[in-house]
N, C-alpha and C positions, 0 to 999 in steps of 0.2 A: 456295258455295251457288248452286244454279241459280235462275234468275228465277222459275220455277214454285214452287219451295220457298219463296222469299221471299214471293211472292203469298199462298200458302196460310198461311204463318206470320203474316203481317200481318193477314190476315182473321180468323184464329183468335184471335189476341190481342185484336183489336177485339171479336169476338163475346163472348169471356169477360168483357171489361170492360163491354160494353154490358149483358149480363145482370145483372152485379153492380150497375151503376149504376141500372138500371131497378128492381131489387128494393130496394136499400139507400137510394137517394137519390130517392125518388118525389116528395118535396116540393121538391127543389132546382130552381133555375132551370137550364134546359138550352137550349143553342143548337145548331141543326142546322149541320153543317159537312161539308165535302168535302175529301178528301186525294187528291192525284194520286200514285199509286204510283211511286216513283223508287228504283232500285237501281243502285248503282255508277255514279251520275251518268247513268243511262239512264232516260228516261221510259218506263214500261211501258204507256202508253196505257190505263190503267185507273184509275177513281176508286172510292174507297170512301166511303160516307156514314155519318154517325153523329150521335147526339144525346146528348151526355154533359154532366154537371155539370162545373164547372171543374176540380175535383180529379181526377176520372176522365179528363178530357181530357188533363190534364198527365201522368197515368200512361200513357195510350196513347201520347202523343208521345215520352215517355222510352223506352218499350219499342220503338216504331217506329224511333227513332234508333239504339238499341243493335242492333236487327235489321239495319239498313242497314250498320252498322259491323262486323258479325260477321266475324272474319278467317278462319273455318274454311271450307275448300272443301266438306267434308262436315259440315254443321252438326250437332253433337250436341244433345240436349235440354239446355237451360240447366242443369238440376239435375245433369247428369252432365258438364258442361264442366270441363276441367282448369284453365282460367283464366277464371273468371267475370268478366264485364265490369260487371255490375250492382253498384251500391252496396248495401251490406248492408240498409239500411232499405227501399230500393226493391225489393230481392229479396224480402224478407219480405212487403211489401205485395202484390206481384204473386202470390206463392205463395198468400196468403190469398184473393185474388180468384179465382185459378184453382181452388182447392179448392171454394169456394162455388159458382162457376158450373158447374164440372164436375159437381157433384151435381145442380144444377138441370137442366142439359142432359141428363144421363142419365135423370132422372125424366121429362123431356118426351118422350124417345124411348120410354120404357116406357109412358107414357100413350097415345101414338099407337098402339102395338102393340095395347093393350087396346081402344082405340076401334075400330080396324080389325077386330079379331077379334069384337067385339060385333055387327057388321053382317054378318059372314060366315055 
């Protein structure tokens, strides 16, 4: 996997988990954190910031670690991977998060389109 693909995938999984956490765990205590992106032992000189509850933070770090360790040169989507590296329960949890957040992010884009068109 290229460094650019790694960057994009790490940011994407964080965005999905952040949306989920913001909606589902509004009352949970959250701590702001920073992660330096590192891929194949190379610091990519980029930081990503997040504010997640402990459970969602653990989910992110698990996903981030699996992404770092992905053995594929051309990374397939995880759901189409011939040798999935996620533990079954973690896989189900992340799939649920991705479905939930994917709907929310899609609706956000649609709302923006309608807001823009209302002013045109």
